[in-house]
One Martini backbone bead per residue (centre of mass of N, CA, C, O) as a GRO file, in nm:
protein
  405
    1MET     BB    1   4.930  -3.404  -3.130
    2LEU     BB    2   4.651  -3.545  -3.262
    3ARG     BB    3   4.575  -3.880  -3.296
    4THR     BB    4   4.399  -4.051  -3.571
    5SER     BB    5   4.224  -4.319  -3.746
    6ASN     BB    6   3.919  -4.151  -3.768
    7PRO     BB    7   3.827  -3.854  -3.876
    8CYS     BB    8   3.532  -3.892  -3.967
    9ARG     BB    9   3.414  -3.984  -3.695
   10ILE     BB   10   3.489  -3.735  -3.532
   11GLY     BB   11   3.331  -3.531  -3.705
   12SER     BB   12   3.051  -3.653  -3.649
   13GLY     BB   13   3.055  -3.611  -3.343
   14LEU     BB   14   3.087  -3.303  -3.345
   15ALA     BB   15   2.831  -3.241  -3.501
   16ALA     BB   16   2.640  -3.366  -3.296
   17LEU     BB   17   2.720  -3.187  -3.057
   18LEU     BB   18   2.646  -2.917  -3.187
   19ALA     BB   19   2.352  -2.985  -3.236
   20LEU     BB   20   2.279  -3.032  -2.938
   21SER     BB   21   2.358  -2.752  -2.836
   22SER     BB   22   2.152  -2.603  -3.010
   23VAL     BB   23   1.902  -2.731  -2.883
   24VAL     BB   24   1.953  -2.641  -2.591
   25LEU     BB   25   1.959  -2.335  -2.647
   26THR     BB   26   1.680  -2.317  -2.776
   27ALA     BB   27   1.522  -2.428  -2.534
   28SER     BB   28   1.616  -2.217  -2.330
   29SER     BB   29   1.508  -1.970  -2.485
   30ALA     BB   30   1.211  -2.067  -2.492
   31ALA     BB   31   1.166  -2.074  -2.179
   32ALA     BB   32   1.220  -1.793  -2.184
   33LYS     BB   33   1.051  -1.490  -2.060
   34ASP     BB   34   0.818  -1.244  -2.043
   35ILE     BB   35   0.705  -1.062  -1.762
   36LYS     BB   36   0.404  -0.891  -1.730
   37ILE     BB   37   0.365  -0.569  -1.564
   38CYS     BB   38   0.099  -0.373  -1.445
   39LEU     BB   39   0.112  -0.018  -1.357
   40ILE     BB   40  -0.134   0.162  -1.181
   41SER     BB   41  -0.175   0.525  -1.155
   42GLY     BB   42  -0.227   0.866  -1.012
   43ARG     BB   43  -0.037   1.104  -1.169
   44THR     BB   44  -0.303   1.274  -1.207
   45GLY     BB   45  -0.339   1.500  -0.952
   46ALA     BB   46  -0.372   1.505  -0.604
   47LEU     BB   47  -0.200   1.201  -0.601
   48GLU     BB   48   0.083   1.215  -0.739
   49ALA     BB   49   0.283   1.160  -0.506
   50TYR     BB   50   0.186   0.875  -0.449
   51ALA     BB   51   0.239   0.750  -0.728
   52LYS     BB   52   0.545   0.805  -0.746
   53GLN     BB   53   0.617   0.641  -0.499
   54THR     BB   54   0.511   0.369  -0.590
   55GLU     BB   55   0.691   0.341  -0.838
   56ALA     BB   56   0.965   0.364  -0.698
   57GLY     BB   57   0.924   0.125  -0.500
   58PHE     BB   58   0.871  -0.093  -0.708
   59MET     BB   59   1.141  -0.078  -0.865
   60MET     BB   60   1.323  -0.118  -0.612
   61GLY     BB   61   1.211  -0.392  -0.534
   62LEU     BB   62   1.295  -0.543  -0.788
   63GLU     BB   63   1.591  -0.481  -0.771
   64TYR     BB   64   1.651  -0.613  -0.496
   65LEU     BB   65   1.509  -0.904  -0.541
   66THR     BB   66   1.695  -0.943  -0.825
   67LYS     BB   67   1.981  -0.814  -0.808
   68GLY     BB   68   1.938  -0.629  -1.085
   69THR     BB   69   1.807  -0.827  -1.321
   70MET     BB   70   1.496  -0.848  -1.370
   71GLN     BB   71   1.461  -1.153  -1.259
   72VAL     BB   72   1.288  -1.477  -1.269
   73GLY     BB   73   1.508  -1.657  -1.324
   74ALA     BB   74   1.485  -1.649  -1.677
   75ASP     BB   75   1.278  -1.422  -1.640
   76LYS     BB   76   1.163  -1.125  -1.754
   77LEU     BB   77   1.084  -0.807  -1.634
   78GLN     BB   78   0.794  -0.616  -1.738
   79VAL     BB   79   0.707  -0.274  -1.709
   80ILE     BB   80   0.382  -0.114  -1.718
   81LEU     BB   81   0.286   0.221  -1.740
   82LYS     BB   82  -0.008   0.390  -1.591
   83ASP     BB   83  -0.257   0.663  -1.613
   84ASP     BB   84  -0.575   0.731  -1.453
   85GLN     BB   85  -0.636   1.030  -1.340
   86LEU     BB   86  -0.860   0.959  -1.123
   87LYS     BB   87  -1.043   0.768  -1.322
   88PRO     BB   88  -1.251   0.510  -1.325
   89ASP     BB   89  -1.290   0.457  -1.631
   90ARG     BB   90  -0.990   0.461  -1.699
   91GLY     BB   91  -0.894   0.239  -1.513
   92LYS     BB   92  -1.063   0.019  -1.641
   93SER     BB   93  -0.948   0.046  -1.932
   94LEU     BB   94  -0.649  -0.005  -1.861
   95LEU     BB   95  -0.687  -0.293  -1.756
   96GLU     BB   96  -0.795  -0.408  -2.014
   97GLU     BB   97  -0.538  -0.339  -2.175
   98CYS     BB   98  -0.342  -0.506  -2.017
   99TYR     BB   99  -0.475  -0.787  -2.067
  100ALA     BB  100  -0.554  -0.776  -2.382
  101ASP     BB  101  -0.302  -0.616  -2.520
  102ASP     BB  102  -0.038  -0.660  -2.326
  103LYS     BB  103  -0.044  -0.936  -2.173
  104ALA     BB  104  -0.068  -0.942  -1.877
  105ASP     BB  105   0.000  -1.136  -1.588
  106ILE     BB  106   0.000  -0.877  -1.396
  107ALA     BB  107  -0.142  -0.642  -1.159
  108VAL     BB  108  -0.117  -0.292  -1.040
  109GLY     BB  109  -0.353  -0.122  -0.821
  110THR     BB  110  -0.433   0.192  -0.695
  111THR     BB  111  -0.455   0.505  -0.554
  112GLY     BB  112  -0.766   0.515  -0.580
  113SER     BB  113  -1.053   0.376  -0.465
  114PRO     BB  114  -1.260   0.426  -0.697
  115ILE     BB  115  -1.073   0.299  -0.913
  116ALA     BB  116  -1.027   0.022  -0.789
  117LEU     BB  117  -1.328  -0.062  -0.786
  118ALA     BB  118  -1.355  -0.050  -1.103
  119MET     BB  119  -1.129  -0.285  -1.151
  120LEU     BB  120  -1.216  -0.558  -1.023
  121PRO     BB  121  -1.400  -0.691  -1.252
  122VAL     BB  122  -1.171  -0.722  -1.463
  123ALA     BB  123  -1.012  -0.945  -1.325
  124GLU     BB  124  -1.245  -1.149  -1.331
  125GLU     BB  125  -1.299  -1.154  -1.638
  126HIS     BB  126  -0.978  -1.234  -1.701
  127LYS     BB  127  -0.842  -1.408  -1.485
  128LYS     BB  128  -0.658  -1.196  -1.311
  129VAL     BB  129  -0.422  -1.060  -1.123
  130LEU     BB  130  -0.476  -0.811  -0.856
  131ILE     BB  131  -0.279  -0.569  -0.697
  132VAL     BB  132  -0.353  -0.368  -0.432
  133GLU     BB  133  -0.192  -0.041  -0.471
  134PRO     BB  134  -0.296   0.173  -0.202
  135ALA     BB  135  -0.580   0.124  -0.172
  136VAL     BB  136  -0.826   0.124   0.127
  137ALA     BB  137  -1.094   0.030   0.091
  138ASP     BB  138  -1.275  -0.217   0.238
  139SER     BB  139  -1.438  -0.327  -0.019
  140ILE     BB  140  -1.198  -0.458  -0.170
  141THR     BB  141  -1.187  -0.681   0.089
  142GLY     BB  142  -1.508  -0.714   0.056
  143ALA     BB  143  -1.793  -0.659  -0.109
  144LYS     BB  144  -1.601  -0.625  -0.397
  145TRP     BB  145  -1.470  -0.889  -0.397
  146ASN     BB  146  -1.234  -1.120  -0.550
  147ARG     BB  147  -1.015  -1.393  -0.612
  148TYR     BB  148  -0.807  -1.186  -0.783
  149ILE     BB  149  -0.766  -1.028  -0.514
  150PHE     BB  150  -0.490  -0.840  -0.383
  151ARG     BB  151  -0.352  -0.681  -0.074
  152THR     BB  152  -0.084  -0.476   0.041
  153GLY     BB  153  -0.239  -0.272   0.136
  154ARG     BB  154  -0.407  -0.113   0.352
  155SER     BB  155  -0.685  -0.084   0.536
  156SER     BB  156  -0.910   0.102   0.696
  157TYR     BB  157  -0.921  -0.091   0.941
  158GLN     BB  158  -0.621  -0.088   1.002
  159ASP     BB  159  -0.606   0.209   1.055
  160ALA     BB  160  -0.818   0.205   1.284
  161LEU     BB  161  -0.671   0.013   1.478
  162ALA     BB  162  -0.424   0.191   1.510
  163ALA     BB  163  -0.573   0.442   1.615
  164ALA     BB  164  -0.713   0.305   1.859
  165ALA     BB  165  -0.441   0.224   2.005
  166THR     BB  166  -0.382   0.548   2.076
  167VAL     BB  167  -0.609   0.552   2.267
  168PRO     BB  168  -0.711   0.579   2.564
  169GLU     BB  169  -0.828   0.313   2.761
  170ASN     BB  170  -0.922   0.469   3.062
  171GLU     BB  171  -1.103   0.683   2.898
  172ASP     BB  172  -1.310   0.942   2.826
  173VAL     BB  173  -1.397   0.977   2.474
  174VAL     BB  174  -1.446   1.228   2.222
  175ILE     BB  175  -1.533   1.228   1.865
  176GLY     BB  176  -1.451   1.404   1.570
  177MET     BB  177  -1.503   1.376   1.212
  178LEU     BB  178  -1.297   1.413   0.918
  179GLY     BB  179  -1.390   1.329   0.587
  180LEU     BB  180  -1.353   1.218   0.293
  181ASP     BB  181  -1.577   1.233   0.006
  182THR     BB  182  -1.526   0.904  -0.001
  183ALA     BB  183  -1.462   0.580   0.029
  184PHE     BB  184  -1.221   0.630   0.208
  185GLY     BB  185  -1.354   0.815   0.423
  186ARG     BB  186  -1.612   0.650   0.495
  187ASP     BB  187  -1.474   0.383   0.558
  188GLY     BB  188  -1.286   0.497   0.776
  189VAL     BB  189  -1.500   0.588   0.982
  190LYS     BB  190  -1.649   0.323   1.011
  191ALA     BB  191  -1.402   0.160   1.107
  192TYR     BB  192  -1.337   0.330   1.357
  193LYS     BB  193  -1.596   0.276   1.511
  194GLU     BB  194  -1.558  -0.032   1.525
  195ALA     BB  195  -1.278  -0.037   1.659
  196LEU     BB  196  -1.358   0.114   1.918
  197SER     BB  197  -1.581  -0.086   2.017
  198SER     BB  198  -1.359  -0.321   2.060
  199LEU     BB  199  -1.102  -0.153   2.202
  200ARG     BB  200  -1.272   0.138   2.294
  201PRO     BB  201  -1.567   0.166   2.463
  202ARG     BB  202  -1.511   0.473   2.591
  203VAL     BB  203  -1.515   0.553   2.289
  204LYS     BB  204  -1.671   0.827   2.094
  205ILE     BB  205  -1.849   0.900   1.804
  206VAL     BB  206  -2.045   1.216   1.766
  207ALA     BB  207  -1.918   1.320   1.483
  208GLU     BB  208  -1.970   1.393   1.121
  209GLU     BB  209  -1.761   1.490   0.841
  210TYR     BB  210  -1.773   1.582   0.482
  211ALA     BB  211  -1.521   1.649   0.225
  212ALA     BB  212  -1.383   1.777  -0.030
  213GLY     BB  213  -1.064   1.792  -0.167
  214ASN     BB  214  -1.129   2.111  -0.280
  215THR     BB  215  -1.156   2.250  -0.023
  216ALA     BB  216  -1.127   2.587   0.114
  217ASP     BB  217  -1.362   2.598   0.342
  218PHE     BB  218  -1.358   2.475   0.689
  219ALA     BB  219  -1.537   2.628   0.892
  220PRO     BB  220  -1.813   2.476   0.894
  221PHE     BB  221  -1.696   2.203   0.986
  222ALA     BB  222  -1.559   2.297   1.245
  223GLU     BB  223  -1.802   2.424   1.393
  224ARG     BB  224  -1.972   2.166   1.408
  225LEU     BB  225  -1.764   2.007   1.574
  226PHE     BB  226  -1.736   2.197   1.809
  227ASN     BB  227  -2.038   2.192   1.895
  228ALA     BB  228  -2.047   1.875   1.946
  229LEU     BB  229  -1.800   1.882   2.177
  230LYS     BB  230  -1.790   2.125   2.398
  231GLU     BB  231  -2.011   1.969   2.608
  232GLN     BB  232  -1.846   1.726   2.647
  233PRO     BB  233  -1.734   1.479   2.824
  234GLY     BB  234  -1.408   1.463   2.838
  235LYS     BB  235  -1.213   1.391   2.593
  236ARG     BB  236  -1.125   1.594   2.298
  237ILE     BB  237  -1.151   1.500   1.944
  238ILE     BB  238  -1.009   1.551   1.616
  239GLY     BB  239  -1.035   1.362   1.327
  240PHE     BB  240  -0.868   1.216   1.028
  241ILE     BB  241  -0.972   1.128   0.681
  242TRP     BB  242  -0.703   1.182   0.455
  243ALA     BB  243  -0.627   1.309   0.119
  244GLY     BB  244  -0.396   1.520   0.059
  245PRO     BB  245  -0.437   1.823   0.138
  246HIS     BB  246  -0.427   1.927   0.466
  247PRO     BB  247  -0.657   2.063   0.728
  248LEU     BB  248  -0.512   2.105   1.001
  249ALA     BB  249  -0.418   2.406   0.998
  250LYS     BB  250  -0.704   2.527   0.965
  251PHE     BB  251  -0.808   2.421   1.233
  252ALA     BB  252  -0.592   2.552   1.414
  253ASP     BB  253  -0.669   2.852   1.340
  254MET     BB  254  -0.957   2.802   1.510
  255LYS     BB  255  -0.899   2.722   1.803
  256PRO     BB  256  -0.982   2.441   1.971
  257GLU     BB  257  -0.863   2.496   2.263
  258ARG     BB  258  -1.109   2.672   2.367
  259PHE     BB  259  -1.260   2.362   2.389
  260ASN     BB  260  -1.064   2.133   2.456
  261ILE     BB  261  -0.943   2.055   2.162
  262ALA     BB  262  -0.797   1.801   1.984
  263LEU     BB  263  -0.564   1.700   1.730
  264ALA     BB  264  -0.580   1.401   1.495
  265PRO     BB  265  -0.430   1.325   1.187
  266GLY     BB  266  -0.246   1.115   1.129
  267GLY     BB  267  -0.087   0.979   0.887
  268ASN     BB  268   0.170   1.074   0.638
  269ILE     BB  269   0.344   1.244   0.439
  270LEU     BB  270   0.621   1.430   0.479
  271PRO     BB  271   0.536   1.708   0.355
  272VAL     BB  272   0.298   1.724   0.556
  273MET     BB  273   0.438   1.666   0.839
  274ASN     BB  274   0.638   1.910   0.833
  275ALA     BB  275   0.382   2.106   0.926
  276TRP     BB  276   0.360   1.964   1.242
  277LYS     BB  277   0.558   2.077   1.465
  278GLN     BB  278   0.344   2.233   1.652
  279PHE     BB  279   0.229   1.922   1.740
  280ALA     BB  280   0.364   1.833   1.983
  281GLY     BB  281   0.260   1.505   2.110
  282THR     BB  282   0.109   1.399   1.893
  283GLU     BB  283  -0.099   1.119   1.818
  284GLY     BB  284  -0.079   0.807   1.613
  285GLY     BB  285  -0.140   0.629   1.317
  286ILE     BB  286   0.079   0.420   1.100
  287TYR     BB  287   0.205   0.243   0.828
  288TYR     BB  288   0.476   0.432   0.772
  289TYR     BB  289   0.820   0.484   0.889
  290TYR     BB  290   1.146   0.479   0.811
  291ASP     BB  291   1.247   0.448   1.138
  292PHE     BB  292   1.089   0.188   1.250
  293PRO     BB  293   1.179  -0.043   1.090
  294LYS     BB  294   1.381  -0.355   1.147
  295ASN     BB  295   1.543  -0.433   0.842
  296PRO     BB  296   1.711  -0.501   0.554
  297LEU     BB  297   1.516  -0.369   0.352
  298ASN     BB  298   1.494  -0.093   0.497
  299ASP     BB  299   1.790  -0.027   0.502
  300TRP     BB  300   1.826  -0.016   0.196
  301LEU     BB  301   1.604   0.188   0.128
  302LYS     BB  302   1.708   0.425   0.291
  303ALA     BB  303   1.988   0.450   0.161
  304GLU     BB  304   1.910   0.449  -0.148
  305TYR     BB  305   1.689   0.666  -0.157
  306THR     BB  306   1.853   0.896  -0.033
  307LYS     BB  307   2.074   0.898  -0.251
  308ARG     BB  308   1.865   0.955  -0.496
  309HIS     BB  309   1.655   1.187  -0.333
  310ASN     BB  310   1.733   1.344  -0.065
  311ALA     BB  311   1.537   1.139   0.093
  312PRO     BB  312   1.329   0.961   0.251
  313PRO     BB  313   1.128   0.714   0.260
  314ASP     BB  314   0.793   0.679   0.205
  315PHE     BB  315   0.490   0.557   0.244
  316PHE     BB  316   0.459   0.459  -0.080
  317VAL     BB  317   0.728   0.325  -0.119
  318ALA     BB  318   0.677   0.080   0.062
  319GLY     BB  319   0.430  -0.020  -0.096
  320GLY     BB  320   0.564  -0.077  -0.367
  321PHE     BB  321   0.769  -0.279  -0.257
  322SER     BB  322   0.557  -0.483  -0.149
  323ALA     BB  323   0.436  -0.556  -0.425
  324ALA     BB  324   0.701  -0.667  -0.539
  325ALA     BB  325   0.739  -0.889  -0.325
  326ALA     BB  326   0.483  -1.047  -0.394
  327ILE     BB  327   0.558  -1.115  -0.686
  328VAL     BB  328   0.831  -1.258  -0.652
  329THR     BB  329   0.730  -1.471  -0.453
  330ALA     BB  330   0.503  -1.591  -0.630
  331LEU     BB  331   0.670  -1.670  -0.881
  332THR     BB  332   0.863  -1.855  -0.729
  333LYS     BB  333   0.651  -2.046  -0.599
  334ALA     BB  334   0.487  -2.118  -0.867
  335GLY     BB  335   0.658  -2.127  -1.143
  336SER     BB  336   0.439  -1.918  -1.264
  337THR     BB  337   0.169  -1.733  -1.453
  338ASP     BB  338  -0.054  -1.889  -1.364
  339THR     BB  339  -0.328  -1.803  -1.197
  340GLU     BB  340  -0.387  -2.055  -1.020
  341LYS     BB  341  -0.096  -2.080  -0.915
  342LEU     BB  342  -0.082  -1.803  -0.787
  343ILE     BB  343  -0.315  -1.828  -0.589
  344ALA     BB  344  -0.206  -2.076  -0.439
  345ALA     BB  345   0.058  -1.928  -0.349
  346MET     BB  346  -0.077  -1.664  -0.205
  347GLU     BB  347  -0.238  -1.817  -0.015
  348GLY     BB  348  -0.080  -1.759   0.290
  349MET     BB  349   0.148  -1.577   0.208
  350SER     BB  350   0.474  -1.493   0.293
  351PHE     BB  351   0.650  -1.167   0.308
  352GLU     BB  352   0.903  -0.941   0.260
  353THR     BB  353   0.935  -0.605   0.393
  354PRO     BB  354   0.999  -0.290   0.510
  355LYS     BB  355   0.780  -0.347   0.746
  356GLY     BB  356   0.786  -0.657   0.711
  357THR     BB  357   0.582  -0.906   0.759
  358MET     BB  358   0.359  -1.052   0.526
  359THR     BB  359   0.008  -1.183   0.496
  360PHE     BB  360  -0.210  -1.359   0.308
  361ARG     BB  361  -0.526  -1.397   0.348
  362LYS     BB  362  -0.727  -1.647   0.240
  363GLU     BB  363  -1.023  -1.523   0.253
  364ASP     BB  364  -0.928  -1.200   0.125
  365HIS     BB  365  -0.619  -1.113   0.056
  366GLN     BB  366  -0.517  -0.967   0.298
  367ALA     BB  367  -0.257  -0.793   0.429
  368MET     BB  368  -0.093  -0.874   0.703
  369GLN     BB  369   0.014  -0.604   0.933
  370ASP     BB  370   0.197  -0.379   1.065
  371MET     BB  371   0.180  -0.105   1.285
  372PHE     BB  372   0.199   0.250   1.408
  373HIS     BB  373   0.288   0.438   1.698
  374PHE     BB  374   0.291   0.789   1.724
  375ARG     BB  375   0.503   1.086   1.782
  376ILE     BB  376   0.555   1.412   1.795
  377LYS     BB  377   0.823   1.586   1.815
  378LYS     BB  378   0.971   1.842   1.988
  379ASP     BB  379   1.236   1.846   1.771
  380ALA     BB  380   1.130   1.882   1.496
  381LYS     BB  381   1.215   1.810   1.158
  382ASP     BB  382   1.273   1.779   0.855
  383ASN     BB  383   1.224   1.441   0.811
  384ASP     BB  384   1.199   1.457   1.158
  385VAL     BB  385   0.900   1.398   1.328
  386LEU     BB  386   0.901   1.103   1.445
  387GLU     BB  387   0.811   0.878   1.710
  388LEU     BB  388   0.816   0.575   1.867
  389VAL     BB  389   0.592   0.402   2.069
  390SER     BB  390   0.465   0.153   1.888
  391THR     BB  391   0.394  -0.162   1.782
  392VAL     BB  392   0.125  -0.294   1.582
  393PRO     BB  393   0.043  -0.600   1.562
  394ALA     BB  394  -0.124  -0.809   1.359
  395SER     BB  395  -0.211  -1.013   1.595
  396LYS     BB  396  -0.370  -0.749   1.748
  397MET     BB  397  -0.570  -0.725   1.491
  398PRO     BB  398  -0.927  -0.749   1.454
  399LEU     BB  399  -0.985  -0.835   1.146
  400PRO     BB  400  -1.243  -0.856   0.955
  401ILE     BB  401  -1.454  -1.066   0.760
  402THR     BB  402  -1.641  -0.930   0.450
  403VAL     BB  403  -1.689  -1.127   0.246
  404PRO     BB  404  -1.872  -1.285   0.041
  405LYS     BB  405  -2.053  -1.606   0.056
   0.00000   0.00000   0.00000
């Protein structure tokens, strides 16, 4: 039994202590807040599969990096999902809504390059960070860029440098290109031409064709490319810069081998590449393939995604995870959602992703990242299509800086 000579005094002290505890708890609660992240993707339309992968990877990235708490420090992460339906005007309006109505601290998006380009000025107007993932048009971190834009997704030029690295170095090669008739396709072909001129000067693009994504009959495009290549000396290749249902099989049906022309499709999502087993030995460049990077994040993603979805993580799953990694790293480093503090933290920032380390280049905020040189396996099976030829390190890719001065 506690004996005391002044119970009133002890009671006063206890009351004071309880009052102080109440103040501390109230202050702690006030300090914690919701961090709102707006994720915009093209869930409706031809790129629906890409969008769903991005969303899945983004949420799994947040889960892994916050150890399941969905918190950075004491602050809760709240993700707001929106569907731009692959419409530039809608994407622009949704980003306005994110910043103005939802009071988002940071935004991520989107799937299609034309929609992402329409969104860029909105970030500048509201002075809020927009992380572009996975749209790839070079102008996003080039002519149309502003200081509020960061991109975890690869650029067309990075795709091009990876593809160029797969072309024989000491052979004369002529290439015909089929590009999607969008900013993605045209930027991609332009970048590939420039990449080849710097890395493979003996390789020339001699013909270009562009087709709409809903094209049903590819015969006219194929015949024009066949005619442009068939009399050319050296190795002959038709390459593709394409998103959505791939025309590779339709080109193959027209038997380009009769003109000694090979097809080089480039990387794609697994459901598309599963149809390429007949092209064993074909090589190309790819942004991500689940079995190529060796690091703890990718190990976890492979195991956990496969368990949940009965398939390996795909191209855009890794991209979504990478955007999440950039956000968690930036918020932790900045210790704030203040835009200027975030920009200061993110410029030159390195962060770990399932692909490996990425670094935001200070000059244009493009994530510098490794790419991969693949070959289609001889014994390819569904979801087991590619083998790694080599990693194309970020340090070996001379990506130009093209932002306005």
